[in-house]
Gaussian input, Z-matrix of N, CA and C with variables (Angstrom, degrees):
# hf/3-21g

backbone

0 1
 N
 C     1     B1
 C     2     B2     1     A1
 N     3     B3     2     A2     1     D1
 C     4     B4     3     A3     2     D2
 C     5     B5     4     A4     3     D3
 N     6     B6     5     A5     4     D4
 C     7     B7     6     A6     5     D5
 C     8     B8     7     A7     6     D6
 N     9     B9     8     A8     7     D7
 C    10    B10     9     A9     8     D8
 C    11    B11    10    A10     9     D9
 N    12    B12    11    A11    10    D10
 C    13    B13    12    A12    11    D11
 C    14    B14    13    A13    12    D12
 N    15    B15    14    A14    13    D13
 C    16    B16    15    A15    14    D14
 C    17    B17    16    A16    15    D15
 N    18    B18    17    A17    16    D16
 C    19    B19    18    A18    17    D17
 C    20    B20    19    A19    18    D18
 N    21    B21    20    A20    19    D19
 C    22    B22    21    A21    20    D20
 C    23    B23    22    A22    21    D21
 N    24    B24    23    A23    22    D22
 C    25    B25    24    A24    23    D23
 C    26    B26    25    A25    24    D24
 N    27    B27    26    A26    25    D25
 C    28    B28    27    A27    26    D26
 C    29    B29    28    A28    27    D27
 N    30    B30    29    A29    28    D28
 C    31    B31    30    A30    29    D29
 C    32    B32    31    A31    30    D30
 N    33    B33    32    A32    31    D31
 C    34    B34    33    A33    32    D32
 C    35    B35    34    A34    33    D33
 N    36    B36    35    A35    34    D34
 C    37    B37    36    A36    35    D35
 C    38    B38    37    A37    36    D36
 N    39    B39    38    A38    37    D37
 C    40    B40    39    A39    38    D38
 C    41    B41    40    A40    39    D39
 N    42    B42    41    A41    40    D40
 C    43    B43    42    A42    41    D41
 C    44    B44    43    A43    42    D42
 N    45    B45    44    A44    43    D43
 C    46    B46    45    A45    44    D44
 C    47    B47    46    A46    45    D45
 N    48    B48    47    A47    46    D46
 C    49    B49    48    A48    47    D47
 C    50    B50    49    A49    48    D48
 N    51    B51    50    A50    49    D49
 C    52    B52    51    A51    50    D50
 C    53    B53    52    A52    51    D51
 N    54    B54    53    A53    52    D52
 C    55    B55    54    A54    53    D53
 C    56    B56    55    A55    54    D54
 N    57    B57    56    A56    55    D55
 C    58    B58    57    A57    56    D56
 C    59    B59    58    A58    57    D57
 N    60    B60    59    A59    58    D58
 C    61    B61    60    A60    59    D59
 C    62    B62    61    A61    60    D60
 N    63    B63    62    A62    61    D61
 C    64    B64    63    A63    62    D62
 C    65    B65    64    A64    63    D63
 N    66    B66    65    A65    64    D64
 C    67    B67    66    A66    65    D65
 C    68    B68    67    A67    66    D66
 N    69    B69    68    A68    67    D67
 C    70    B70    69    A69    68    D68
 C    71    B71    70    A70    69    D69
 N    72    B72    71    A71    70    D70
 C    73    B73    72    A72    71    D71
 C    74    B74    73    A73    72    D72
 N    75    B75    74    A74    73    D73
 C    76    B76    75    A75    74    D74
 C    77    B77    76    A76    75    D75
 N    78    B78    77    A77    76    D76
 C    79    B79    78    A78    77    D77
 C    80    B80    79    A79    78    D78
 N    81    B81    80    A80    79    D79
 C    82    B82    81    A81    80    D80
 C    83    B83    82    A82    81    D81
 N    84    B84    83    A83    82    D82
 C    85    B85    84    A84    83    D83
 C    86    B86    85    A85    84    D84
 N    87    B87    86    A86    85    D85
 C    88    B88    87    A87    86    D86
 C    89    B89    88    A88    87    D87
 N    90    B90    89    A89    88    D88
 C    91    B91    90    A90    89    D89
 C    92    B92    91    A91    90    D90
 N    93    B93    92    A92    91    D91
 C    94    B94    93    A93    92    D92
 C    95    B95    94    A94    93    D93
 N    96    B96    95    A95    94    D94
 C    97    B97    96    A96    95    D95
 C    98    B98    97    A97    96    D96
 N    99    B99    98    A98    97    D97
 C   100   B100    99    A99    98    D98
 C   101   B101   100   A100    99    D99
 N   102   B102   101   A101   100   D100
 C   103   B103   102   A102   101   D101
 C   104   B104   103   A103   102   D102
 N   105   B105   104   A104   103   D103
 C   106   B106   105   A105   104   D104
 C   107   B107   106   A106   105   D105
 N   108   B108   107   A107   106   D106
 C   109   B109   108   A108   107   D107
 C   110   B110   109   A109   108   D108
 N   111   B111   110   A110   109   D109
 C   112   B112   111   A111   110   D110
 C   113   B113   112   A112   111   D111
 N   114   B114   113   A113   112   D112
 C   115   B115   114   A114   113   D113
 C   116   B116   115   A115   114   D114
 N   117   B117   116   A116   115   D115
 C   118   B118   117   A117   116   D116
 C   119   B119   118   A118   117   D117
 N   120   B120   119   A119   118   D118
 C   121   B121   120   A120   119   D119
 C   122   B122   121   A121   120   D120
 N   123   B123   122   A122   121   D121
 C   124   B124   123   A123   122   D122
 C   125   B125   124   A124   123   D123
 N   126   B126   125   A125   124   D124
 C   127   B127   126   A126   125   D125
 C   128   B128   127   A127   126   D126
 N   129   B129   128   A128   127   D127
 C   130   B130   129   A129   128   D128
 C   131   B131   130   A130   129   D129
 N   132   B132   131   A131   130   D130
 C   133   B133   132   A132   131   D131
 C   134   B134   133   A133   132   D132
 N   135   B135   134   A134   133   D133
 C   136   B136   135   A135   134   D134
 C   137   B137   136   A136   135   D135
 N   138   B138   137   A137   136   D136
 C   139   B139   138   A138   137   D137
 C   140   B140   139   A139   138   D138
 N   141   B141   140   A140   139   D139
 C   142   B142   141   A141   140   D140
 C   143   B143   142   A142   141   D141
 N   144   B144   143   A143   142   D142
 C   145   B145   144   A144   143   D143
 C   146   B146   145   A145   144   D144
 N   147   B147   146   A146   145   D145
 C   148   B148   147   A147   146   D146
 C   149   B149   148   A148   147   D147
 N   150   B150   149   A149   148   D148
 C   151   B151   150   A150   149   D149
 C   152   B152   151   A151   150   D150
 N   153   B153   152   A152   151   D151
 C   154   B154   153   A153   152   D152
 C   155   B155   154   A154   153   D153
 N   156   B156   155   A155   154   D154
 C   157   B157   156   A156   155   D155
 C   158   B158   157   A157   156   D156
 N   159   B159   158   A158   157   D157
 C   160   B160   159   A159   158   D158
 C   161   B161   160   A160   159   D159
 N   162   B162   161   A161   160   D160
 C   163   B163   162   A162   161   D161
 C   164   B164   163   A163   162   D162
 N   165   B165   164   A164   163   D163
 C   166   B166   165   A165   164   D164
 C   167   B167   166   A166   165   D165
 N   168   B168   167   A167   166   D166
 C   169   B169   168   A168   167   D167
 C   170   B170   169   A169   168   D168
 N   171   B171   170   A170   169   D169
 C   172   B172   171   A171   170   D170
 C   173   B173   172   A172   171   D171
 N   174   B174   173   A173   172   D172
 C   175   B175   174   A174   173   D173
 C   176   B176   175   A175   174   D174
 N   177   B177   176   A176   175   D175
 C   178   B178   177   A177   176   D176
 C   179   B179   178   A178   177   D177
 N   180   B180   179   A179   178   D178
 C   181   B181   180   A180   179   D179
 C   182   B182   181   A181   180   D180
 N   183   B183   182   A182   181   D181
 C   184   B184   183   A183   182   D182
 C   185   B185   184   A184   183   D183
 N   186   B186   185   A185   184   D184
 C   187   B187   186   A186   185   D185
 C   188   B188   187   A187   186   D186
 N   189   B189   188   A188   187   D187
 C   190   B190   189   A189   188   D188
 C   191   B191   190   A190   189   D189
 N   192   B192   191   A191   190   D190
 C   193   B193   192   A192   191   D191
 C   194   B194   193   A193   192   D192
 N   195   B195   194   A194   193   D193
 C   196   B196   195   A195   194   D194
 C   197   B197   196   A196   195   D195
 N   198   B198   197   A197   196   D196
 C   199   B199   198   A198   197   D197
 C   200   B200   199   A199   198   D198
 N   201   B201   200   A200   199   D199
 C   202   B202   201   A201   200   D200
 C   203   B203   202   A202   201   D201
 N   204   B204   203   A203   202   D202
 C   205   B205   204   A204   203   D203
 C   206   B206   205   A205   204   D204
 N   207   B207   206   A206   205   D205
 C   208   B208   207   A207   206   D206
 C   209   B209   208   A208   207   D207
 N   210   B210   209   A209   208   D208
 C   211   B211   210   A210   209   D209
 C   212   B212   211   A211   210   D210
 N   213   B213   212   A212   211   D211
 C   214   B214   213   A213   212   D212
 C   215   B215   214   A214   213   D213
 N   216   B216   215   A215   214   D214
 C   217   B217   216   A216   215   D215
 C   218   B218   217   A217   216   D216
 N   219   B219   218   A218   217   D217
 C   220   B220   219   A219   218   D218
 C   221   B221   220   A220   219   D219
 N   222   B222   221   A221   220   D220
 C   223   B223   222   A222   221   D221
 C   224   B224   223   A223   222   D222
 N   225   B225   224   A224   223   D223
 C   226   B226   225   A225   224   D224
 C   227   B227   226   A226   225   D225
 N   228   B228   227   A227   226   D226
 C   229   B229   228   A228   227   D227
 C   230   B230   229   A229   228   D228
 N   231   B231   230   A230   229   D229
 C   232   B232   231   A231   230   D230
 C   233   B233   232   A232   231   D231
 N   234   B234   233   A233   232   D232
 C   235   B235   234   A234   233   D233
 C   236   B236   235   A235   234   D234
 N   237   B237   236   A236   235   D235
 C   238   B238   237   A237   236   D236
 C   239   B239   238   A238   237   D237
 N   240   B240   239   A239   238   D238
 C   241   B241   240   A240   239   D239
 C   242   B242   241   A241   240   D240
 N   243   B243   242   A242   241   D241
 C   244   B244   243   A243   242   D242
 C   245   B245   244   A244   243   D243
 N   246   B246   245   A245   244   D244
 C   247   B247   246   A246   245   D245
 C   248   B248   247   A247   246   D246
 N   249   B249   248   A248   247   D247
 C   250   B250   249   A249   248   D248
 C   251   B251   250   A250   249   D249
 N   252   B252   251   A251   250   D250
 C   253   B253   252   A252   251   D251
 C   254   B254   253   A253   252   D252
 N   255   B255   254   A254   253   D253
 C   256   B256   255   A255   254   D254
 C   257   B257   256   A256   255   D255
 N   258   B258   257   A257   256   D256
 C   259   B259   258   A258   257   D257
 C   260   B260   259   A259   258   D258

   B1=1.5365
   B2=1.4962
   B3=1.1932
   B4=1.5473
   B5=1.5526
   B6=1.2517
   B7=1.5309
   B8=1.4710
   B9=1.3242
   B10=1.4017
   B11=1.5415
   B12=1.2245
   B13=1.5512
   B14=1.5074
   B15=1.2620
   B16=1.5219
   B17=1.5834
   B18=1.2067
   B19=1.5286
   B20=1.5298
   B21=1.3896
   B22=1.4541
   B23=1.5618
   B24=1.3228
   B25=1.4367
   B26=1.5880
   B27=1.3096
   B28=1.5744
   B29=1.4919
   B30=1.3652
   B31=1.4583
   B32=1.5028
   B33=1.3388
   B34=1.4984
   B35=1.4310
   B36=1.2998
   B37=1.4064
   B38=1.5385
   B39=1.3211
   B40=1.4020
   B41=1.5621
   B42=1.3226
   B43=1.4225
   B44=1.4100
   B45=1.3327
   B46=1.4025
   B47=1.4881
   B48=1.3190
   B49=1.4601
   B50=1.5563
   B51=1.3901
   B52=1.3948
   B53=1.5653
   B54=1.2533
   B55=1.5299
   B56=1.5161
   B57=1.3490
   B58=1.4725
   B59=1.5470
   B60=1.3480
   B61=1.5065
   B62=1.5258
   B63=1.3822
   B64=1.4804
   B65=1.4988
   B66=1.3681
   B67=1.4524
   B68=1.5569
   B69=1.1761
   B70=1.4732
   B71=1.6679
   B72=1.3407
   B73=1.4241
   B74=1.5481
   B75=1.3541
   B76=1.3989
   B77=1.4838
   B78=1.3762
   B79=1.5157
   B80=1.5409
   B81=1.4258
   B82=1.4739
   B83=1.5118
   B84=1.3827
   B85=1.5307
   B86=1.6021
   B87=1.2758
   B88=1.4431
   B89=1.4125
   B90=1.3818
   B91=1.4623
   B92=1.4921
   B93=1.3007
   B94=1.4577
   B95=1.4645
   B96=1.2912
   B97=1.5030
   B98=1.5227
   B99=1.3482
   B100=1.4650
   B101=1.4514
   B102=1.3284
   B103=1.4454
   B104=1.5243
   B105=1.3644
   B106=1.3575
   B107=1.5093
   B108=1.3756
   B109=1.4559
   B110=1.5432
   B111=1.3225
   B112=1.5094
   B113=1.4564
   B114=1.3858
   B115=1.5341
   B116=1.5487
   B117=1.3619
   B118=1.5319
   B119=1.5209
   B120=1.3062
   B121=1.4314
   B122=1.5406
   B123=1.2668
   B124=1.4560
   B125=1.4933
   B126=1.3158
   B127=1.4598
   B128=1.4440
   B129=1.3114
   B130=1.5737
   B131=1.5267
   B132=1.2826
   B133=1.4837
   B134=1.5289
   B135=1.3070
   B136=1.4335
   B137=1.4732
   B138=1.3424
   B139=1.4059
   B140=1.4768
   B141=1.3234
   B142=1.4656
   B143=1.4352
   B144=1.3753
   B145=1.3793
   B146=1.6242
   B147=1.2956
   B148=1.5069
   B149=1.5816
   B150=1.3108
   B151=1.4410
   B152=1.4555
   B153=1.2460
   B154=1.4846
   B155=1.5846
   B156=1.2715
   B157=1.4017
   B158=1.5511
   B159=1.2372
   B160=1.4728
   B161=1.5285
   B162=1.2399
   B163=1.4631
   B164=1.5149
   B165=1.3139
   B166=1.5192
   B167=1.5042
   B168=1.3374
   B169=1.4344
   B170=1.5574
   B171=1.2895
   B172=1.4665
   B173=1.5046
   B174=1.3095
   B175=1.4687
   B176=1.5804
   B177=1.3095
   B178=1.5926
   B179=1.5268
   B180=1.2496
   B181=1.4218
   B182=1.5999
   B183=1.2798
   B184=1.4811
   B185=1.6026
   B186=1.2767
   B187=1.5464
   B188=1.5221
   B189=1.4202
   B190=1.4647
   B191=1.5242
   B192=1.3598
   B193=1.6417
   B194=1.4736
   B195=1.3361
   B196=1.4314
   B197=1.6410
   B198=1.2569
   B199=1.5503
   B200=1.6082
   B201=1.3353
   B202=1.4106
   B203=1.4813
   B204=1.3889
   B205=1.5537
   B206=1.5252
   B207=1.2366
   B208=1.5545
   B209=1.6071
   B210=1.3718
   B211=1.4949
   B212=1.5432
   B213=1.2883
   B214=1.5380
   B215=1.5573
   B216=1.2885
   B217=1.4416
   B218=1.6135
   B219=1.3455
   B220=1.5592
   B221=1.4377
   B222=1.2602
   B223=1.5288
   B224=1.5482
   B225=1.2831
   B226=1.5395
   B227=1.4005
   B228=1.3255
   B229=1.4016
   B230=1.5058
   B231=1.3737
   B232=1.3781
   B233=1.4265
   B234=1.3082
   B235=1.4600
   B236=1.5602
   B237=1.3659
   B238=1.4624
   B239=1.4579
   B240=1.3488
   B241=1.4497
   B242=1.5804
   B243=1.2699
   B244=1.5047
   B245=1.5624
   B246=1.3132
   B247=1.4383
   B248=1.4181
   B249=1.3837
   B250=1.3591
   B251=1.5583
   B252=1.3643
   B253=1.5460
   B254=1.5295
   B255=1.3231
   B256=1.4629
   B257=1.5136
   B258=1.3972
   B259=1.4937
   B260=1.4102
   A1=107.68
   A2=119.89
   A3=116.22
   A4=105.73
   A5=112.96
   A6=122.30
   A7=108.12
   A8=116.20
   A9=122.52
   A10=110.55
   A11=119.43
   A12=123.39
   A13=110.30
   A14=113.14
   A15=120.35
   A16=109.11
   A17=113.78
   A18=113.08
   A19=111.44
   A20=113.26
   A21=116.85
   A22=109.62
   A23=120.29
   A24=128.02
   A25=111.17
   A26=118.44
   A27=121.77
   A28=109.36
   A29=120.66
   A30=122.46
   A31=112.11
   A32=122.12
   A33=125.25
   A34=110.77
   A35=128.21
   A36=124.17
   A37=111.01
   A38=117.18
   A39=121.64
   A40=115.98
   A41=118.86
   A42=118.42
   A43=107.59
   A44=123.39
   A45=129.91
   A46=108.19
   A47=120.82
   A48=125.06
   A49=108.33
   A50=110.03
   A51=123.44
   A52=114.89
   A53=116.34
   A54=120.44
   A55=115.38
   A56=114.14
   A57=117.18
   A58=115.45
   A59=111.84
   A60=116.44
   A61=109.29
   A62=116.44
   A63=120.55
   A64=111.26
   A65=115.78
   A66=119.82
   A67=109.06
   A68=123.18
   A69=127.12
   A70=102.64
   A71=116.82
   A72=118.11
   A73=110.73
   A74=118.87
   A75=129.06
   A76=105.61
   A77=118.05
   A78=116.98
   A79=109.18
   A80=116.38
   A81=117.63
   A82=118.05
   A83=107.55
   A84=116.47
   A85=108.30
   A86=115.49
   A87=118.98
   A88=120.39
   A89=112.91
   A90=118.77
   A91=114.33
   A92=118.23
   A93=123.47
   A94=109.71
   A95=117.37
   A96=121.94
   A97=117.40
   A98=118.62
   A99=123.25
   A100=113.19
   A101=122.29
   A102=121.82
   A103=109.99
   A104=118.43
   A105=124.48
   A106=115.52
   A107=118.50
   A108=122.22
   A109=110.21
   A110=117.71
   A111=120.27
   A112=105.94
   A113=116.18
   A114=124.45
   A115=102.99
   A116=107.51
   A117=115.10
   A118=112.90
   A119=115.67
   A120=118.97
   A121=113.58
   A122=116.91
   A123=127.13
   A124=118.99
   A125=116.60
   A126=116.60
   A127=116.06
   A128=116.31
   A129=123.24
   A130=105.78
   A131=122.43
   A132=124.84
   A133=109.99
   A134=123.30
   A135=122.40
   A136=112.32
   A137=119.80
   A138=122.57
   A139=107.83
   A140=121.11
   A141=126.09
   A142=115.08
   A143=118.47
   A144=122.48
   A145=105.50
   A146=111.63
   A147=113.49
   A148=105.83
   A149=118.98
   A150=121.85
   A151=111.45
   A152=118.10
   A153=117.48
   A154=114.75
   A155=121.02
   A156=122.58
   A157=110.01
   A158=121.21
   A159=124.86
   A160=114.22
   A161=117.88
   A162=127.97
   A163=111.54
   A164=114.44
   A165=118.58
   A166=114.22
   A167=115.93
   A168=120.93
   A169=109.38
   A170=121.90
   A171=126.63
   A172=116.46
   A173=116.00
   A174=120.02
   A175=105.12
   A176=114.16
   A177=124.52
   A178=108.10
   A179=122.06
   A180=122.57
   A181=111.45
   A182=118.60
   A183=121.98
   A184=112.41
   A185=110.72
   A186=116.22
   A187=114.08
   A188=114.88
   A189=119.49
   A190=113.55
   A191=111.92
   A192=118.60
   A193=104.18
   A194=114.31
   A195=124.60
   A196=104.35
   A197=112.64
   A198=117.05
   A199=108.24
   A200=116.32
   A201=122.23
   A202=113.66
   A203=114.27
   A204=119.72
   A205=108.33
   A206=108.94
   A207=121.10
   A208=112.92
   A209=110.89
   A210=119.68
   A211=107.12
   A212=110.68
   A213=117.08
   A214=108.32
   A215=111.60
   A216=118.48
   A217=108.53
   A218=112.96
   A219=118.67
   A220=108.73
   A221=116.84
   A222=121.82
   A223=111.11
   A224=116.82
   A225=118.36
   A226=111.15
   A227=125.85
   A228=129.40
   A229=112.36
   A230=118.45
   A231=121.50
   A232=117.28
   A233=118.60
   A234=124.24
   A235=115.68
   A236=111.26
   A237=119.76
   A238=112.42
   A239=113.80
   A240=121.13
   A241=112.22
   A242=115.65
   A243=114.27
   A244=109.01
   A245=119.84
   A246=119.75
   A247=121.10
   A248=119.49
   A249=129.33
   A250=110.89
   A251=113.19
   A252=115.54
   A253=109.51
   A254=110.42
   A255=115.49
   A256=98.58
   A257=112.94
   A258=122.01
   A259=114.28
   D1=71.03
   D2=-178.65
   D3=-107.74
   D4=138.14
   D5=-175.56
   D6=-152.17
   D7=161.41
   D8=177.32
   D9=-89.71
   D10=120.27
   D11=-176.63
   D12=-56.91
   D13=-31.35
   D14=-177.39
   D15=-64.09
   D16=-18.09
   D17=-177.38
   D18=-85.23
   D19=-9.97
   D20=174.19
   D21=-131.54
   D22=67.54
   D23=-171.81
   D24=-69.52
   D25=-17.74
   D26=-172.18
   D27=-117.10
   D28=-2.89
   D29=-178.05
   D30=-57.60
   D31=118.21
   D32=179.74
   D33=-114.00
   D34=-22.26
   D35=177.74
   D36=-130.29
   D37=127.22
   D38=178.30
   D39=-133.12
   D40=127.84
   D41=179.18
   D42=-114.67
   D43=114.94
   D44=-179.06
   D45=-122.51
   D46=34.01
   D47=-179.37
   D48=-68.42
   D49=147.69
   D50=-178.79
   D51=50.43
   D52=49.60
   D53=176.62
   D54=-123.81
   D55=10.07
   D56=173.94
   D57=52.50
   D58=52.47
   D59=-171.94
   D60=-75.67
   D61=151.30
   D62=172.47
   D63=-90.37
   D64=172.09
   D65=172.82
   D66=-60.79
   D67=-36.09
   D68=-175.52
   D69=-67.67
   D70=-40.69
   D71=178.99
   D72=-58.40
   D73=-44.17
   D74=-174.07
   D75=-65.23
   D76=-39.24
   D77=-179.96
   D78=-67.06
   D79=-41.09
   D80=174.48
   D81=-52.54
   D82=-46.09
   D83=-178.44
   D84=-65.42
   D85=-36.36
   D86=178.41
   D87=-62.56
   D88=-13.02
   D89=179.09
   D90=-90.00
   D91=-1.30
   D92=177.91
   D93=-70.52
   D94=111.47
   D95=-168.68
   D96=-63.21
   D97=-29.63
   D98=-178.56
   D99=-109.81
   D100=12.51
   D101=-174.25
   D102=-74.09
   D103=117.31
   D104=179.78
   D105=-106.01
   D106=-30.82
   D107=-179.51
   D108=-124.05
   D109=125.96
   D110=-176.39
   D111=-134.42
   D112=123.39
   D113=175.62
   D114=-106.75
   D115=114.98
   D116=171.11
   D117=-118.20
   D118=27.60
   D119=178.48
   D120=-52.49
   D121=145.53
   D122=176.03
   D123=51.50
   D124=42.82
   D125=179.83
   D126=-104.39
   D127=11.93
   D128=177.04
   D129=66.39
   D130=24.92
   D131=-179.99
   D132=-63.94
   D133=132.40
   D134=170.65
   D135=-109.63
   D136=-13.40
   D137=166.54
   D138=-140.98
   D139=169.23
   D140=175.92
   D141=-85.70
   D142=-53.07
   D143=-174.16
   D144=-136.83
   D145=142.64
   D146=175.13
   D147=-78.80
   D148=-179.36
   D149=174.04
   D150=-63.87
   D151=121.00
   D152=-172.94
   D153=-107.41
   D154=147.13
   D155=178.84
   D156=-66.48
   D157=155.94
   D158=179.50
   D159=-55.18
   D160=-26.33
   D161=177.47
   D162=-62.05
   D163=-23.79
   D164=-173.39
   D165=-92.22
   D166=34.63
   D167=-169.22
   D168=-83.56
   D169=-1.76
   D170=178.12
   D171=-103.80
   D172=13.39
   D173=-175.60
   D174=-69.93
   D175=145.28
   D176=-179.98
   D177=44.71
   D178=45.14
   D179=-174.15
   D180=-67.81
   D181=-25.26
   D182=-178.68
   D183=-111.53
   D184=6.50
   D185=179.67
   D186=-60.94
   D187=126.42
   D188=176.29
   D189=-114.74
   D190=-32.11
   D191=-178.53
   D192=-130.05
   D193=131.15
   D194=176.92
   D195=-130.67
   D196=118.66
   D197=176.82
   D198=-105.67
   D199=118.55
   D200=-174.90
   D201=-128.81
   D202=23.26
   D203=179.91
   D204=-67.00
   D205=154.77
   D206=173.60
   D207=62.44
   D208=42.07
   D209=173.25
   D210=-117.50
   D211=-172.91
   D212=-179.89
   D213=-118.72
   D214=51.23
   D215=-173.84
   D216=-85.05
   D217=142.75
   D218=174.89
   D219=-95.69
   D220=173.19
   D221=177.59
   D222=-63.39
   D223=-10.27
   D224=176.35
   D225=-71.58
   D226=-14.51
   D227=174.41
   D228=-53.93
   D229=-35.55
   D230=177.61
   D231=-65.35
   D232=-25.63
   D233=169.66
   D234=-66.78
   D235=-36.95
   D236=173.76
   D237=-63.56
   D238=-45.33
   D239=-177.79
   D240=-63.87
   D241=-34.52
   D242=-178.79
   D243=-75.93
   D244=-21.53
   D245=172.51
   D246=-73.01
   D247=-10.90
   D248=174.36
   D249=-71.29
   D250=127.95
   D251=179.89
   D252=-112.20
   D253=149.41
   D254=-177.83
   D255=-108.12
   D256=137.16
   D257=171.81
   D258=-71.73

């Protein structure tokens, strides 16, 4: 599910539950500049974000609500969440 975030400059709410997204998909979604609410329920996710290059420091910059229930996340997901920065 690769797309150009510039094509959706005002998207604020996105529900991608039960789509079996990959880490690359999550990175693409994270580039949406106005995304505030993201539902990722039931995607078989084992981690939230892969190791990211330093240039990816603007991922999920407007995110306020993240739904991750019914995934296969480990406690390491909290480390990924602390790396997210808010602009």
